[in-house]
C-alpha positions as a LaTeX table, in Angstrom:
\begin{tabular}{lrrr}
\hline
Residue & $x$ (\AA) & $y$ (\AA) & $z$ (\AA) \\
\hline
Met1 & $-27.07$ & $-24.43$ & 17.99 \\
Gly2 & $-25.22$ & $-21.21$ & 17.11 \\
Gly3 & $-21.83$ & $-22.68$ & 18.05 \\
Gly4 & $-21.95$ & $-25.26$ & 15.24 \\
Leu5 & $-22.62$ & $-22.57$ & 12.65 \\
Leu6 & $-19.72$ & $-20.51$ & 13.94 \\
Arg7 & $-17.39$ & $-23.51$ & 13.74 \\
Arg8 & $-18.48$ & $-24.23$ & 10.16 \\
Arg9 & $-17.79$ & $-20.63$ & 9.16 \\
Asp10 & $-14.36$ & $-20.77$ & 10.77 \\
Ala11 & $-13.63$ & $-24.04$ & 8.95 \\
Arg12 & $-14.60$ & $-22.48$ & 5.62 \\
Arg13 & $-12.51$ & $-19.41$ & 6.37 \\
Gly14 & $-9.57$ & $-21.66$ & 7.27 \\
Arg15 & $-9.80$ & $-23.39$ & 3.91 \\
His16 & $-9.74$ & $-20.02$ & 2.13 \\
Leu17 & $-6.77$ & $-18.83$ & 4.16 \\
Ala18 & $-4.92$ & $-22.11$ & 3.67 \\
Ala19 & $-5.46$ & $-21.83$ & $-0.08$ \\
Gly20 & $-3.93$ & $-18.34$ & $-0.06$ \\
Arg21 & $-7.19$ & $-16.47$ & $-0.65$ \\
Gly22 & $-7.83$ & $-14.12$ & 2.25 \\
Ser23 & $-11.27$ & $-12.64$ & 1.60 \\
Gly24 & $-12.62$ & $-14.70$ & $-1.28$ \\
Ser25 & $-10.18$ & $-13.32$ & $-3.84$ \\
Ser26 & $-9.35$ & $-15.59$ & $-6.75$ \\
Glu27 & $-5.62$ & $-14.91$ & $-6.74$ \\
Pro28 & $-3.07$ & $-15.81$ & $-4.06$ \\
Cys29 & $-1.96$ & $-13.18$ & $-1.57$ \\
Arg30 & 1.52 & $-11.78$ & $-1.90$ \\
Ala31 & 3.50 & $-10.44$ & 0.99 \\
Met32 & 3.94 & $-6.68$ & 0.91 \\
Pro33 & 7.53 & $-5.58$ & 1.29 \\
His34 & 7.89 & $-3.57$ & 4.50 \\
Tyr35 & 10.77 & $-1.15$ & 4.05 \\
Gln36 & 12.88 & $-0.45$ & 7.13 \\
Ala37 & 15.00 & 2.30 & 5.55 \\
Trp38 & 13.24 & 5.50 & 4.53 \\
Glu39 & 15.63 & 6.26 & 1.64 \\
Glu40 & 15.05 & 2.85 & 0.06 \\
Phe41 & 11.29 & 3.30 & 0.31 \\
Thr42 & 11.32 & 6.76 & $-1.29$ \\
Arg43 & 13.52 & 5.60 & $-4.17$ \\
Ala44 & 11.32 & 2.58 & $-4.83$ \\
Ala45 & 8.11 & 4.65 & $-4.59$ \\
Glu46 & 9.40 & 7.31 & $-7.00$ \\
Lys47 & 10.50 & 4.63 & $-9.43$ \\
Leu48 & 7.08 & 2.97 & $-9.21$ \\
Tyr49 & 5.33 & 6.29 & $-9.79$ \\
Leu50 & 7.51 & 7.29 & $-12.74$ \\
Ala51 & 6.99 & 3.89 & $-14.39$ \\
Asp52 & 3.22 & 4.46 & $-14.75$ \\
Pro53 & 1.83 & 7.63 & $-13.13$ \\
Met54 & $-1.79$ & 6.92 & $-14.06$ \\
Lys55 & $-1.99$ & 3.65 & $-12.10$ \\
Val56 & $-0.20$ & 4.60 & $-8.88$ \\
Arg57 & $-2.06$ & 5.53 & $-5.73$ \\
Val58 & $-0.88$ & 6.53 & $-2.28$ \\
Val59 & $-2.52$ & 5.73 & 1.05 \\
Leu60 & $-1.63$ & 7.26 & 4.42 \\
Lys61 & $-3.02$ & 5.53 & 7.49 \\
Tyr62 & $-2.61$ & 6.35 & 11.16 \\
Arg63 & $-3.61$ & 3.86 & 13.84 \\
His64 & $-4.02$ & 5.67 & 17.14 \\
Cys65 & $-4.28$ & 2.46 & 19.17 \\
Asp66 & $-0.80$ & 1.36 & 17.97 \\
Gly67 & 0.67 & 4.81 & 17.38 \\
Asn68 & 1.71 & 3.68 & 13.88 \\
Leu69 & 1.77 & 5.80 & 10.75 \\
Cys70 & 1.80 & 3.83 & 7.52 \\
Ile71 & 2.32 & 5.01 & 3.94 \\
Lys72 & 1.52 & 2.62 & 1.11 \\
Val73 & 2.28 & 3.21 & $-2.58$ \\
Thr74 & 0.79 & 0.74 & $-5.04$ \\
Asp75 & $-0.03$ & 0.23 & $-8.70$ \\
Asp76 & $-1.99$ & $-3.01$ & $-8.09$ \\
Val77 & 1.01 & $-5.09$ & $-9.15$ \\
Ala78 & 3.64 & $-3.89$ & $-6.71$ \\
Cys79 & 2.83 & $-2.65$ & $-3.23$ \\
Leu80 & 5.40 & $-0.71$ & $-1.20$ \\
Leu81 & 4.85 & $-0.15$ & 2.52 \\
Tyr82 & 6.66 & 1.92 & 5.14 \\
Arg83 & 5.47 & 1.86 & 8.74 \\
Thr84 & 6.79 & 3.86 & 11.68 \\
Asp85 & 5.95 & 4.77 & 15.23 \\
Gln86 & 8.61 & 7.49 & 15.51 \\
Ala87 & 7.46 & 11.11 & 15.75 \\
Gln88 & 10.45 & 12.42 & 13.75 \\
Asp89 & 9.44 & 10.31 & 10.73 \\
Val90 & 6.07 & 12.05 & 10.44 \\
Lys91 & 7.66 & 15.18 & 8.93 \\
Lys92 & 9.57 & 13.10 & 6.35 \\
Ile93 & 6.43 & 11.21 & 5.36 \\
Glu94 & 4.42 & 14.43 & 5.11 \\
Lys95 & 7.08 & 16.04 & 2.89 \\
Phe96 & 7.34 & 12.99 & 0.61 \\
His97 & 3.56 & 12.69 & 0.37 \\
Ser98 & 3.21 & 16.34 & $-0.66$ \\
Gln99 & 5.97 & 15.92 & $-3.28$ \\
Leu100 & 4.12 & 12.94 & $-4.78$ \\
Met101 & 0.83 & 14.86 & $-4.76$ \\
Arg102 & 2.51 & 17.80 & $-6.49$ \\
Leu103 & 3.87 & 15.44 & $-9.15$ \\
Met104 & 0.45 & 13.87 & $-9.62$ \\
Val105 & $-1.30$ & 17.18 & $-10.28$ \\
Ser106 & 1.42 & 18.88 & $-12.33$ \\
Lys107 & 0.76 & 19.35 & $-16.03$ \\
Glu108 & 4.17 & 17.98 & $-17.01$ \\
Ser109 & 3.52 & 14.55 & $-15.53$ \\
Arg110 & 0.01 & 14.40 & $-17.05$ \\
Ser111 & 1.23 & 15.33 & $-20.52$ \\
Ala112 & 4.09 & 12.81 & $-20.30$ \\
Ala113 & 1.63 & 10.11 & $-19.24$ \\
Met114 & $-0.71$ & 10.96 & $-22.10$ \\
Glu115 & 2.13 & 10.76 & $-24.63$ \\
Thr116 & 2.84 & 7.16 & $-23.64$ \\
Asp117 & $-0.81$ & 6.13 & $-24.22$ \\
\hline
\end{tabular}
């Protein structure tokens, strides 16, 4: 009896995925650009942050099972993603992340953001 219910759920989920709505969202999913070059990613992330500092957020995620470190910068419209499994990239990501955090808490960036509002 439980198998039929499971198949119905999978069929419903398949319809949602086929329609481009992963988890019940009303808008279609967009592919996130995965940057291969670190310099391109940092330039794009800085540009995204400077465009609207109040909307940008940064996420760092480490998956031990894969050995991947991922940094994501998004403003809910654009989403930039850089993923690596190289140990030497960790220092670069840490430095860039701290620079962004310093920018986010500095008074200059807050006052500039408030002037645009």
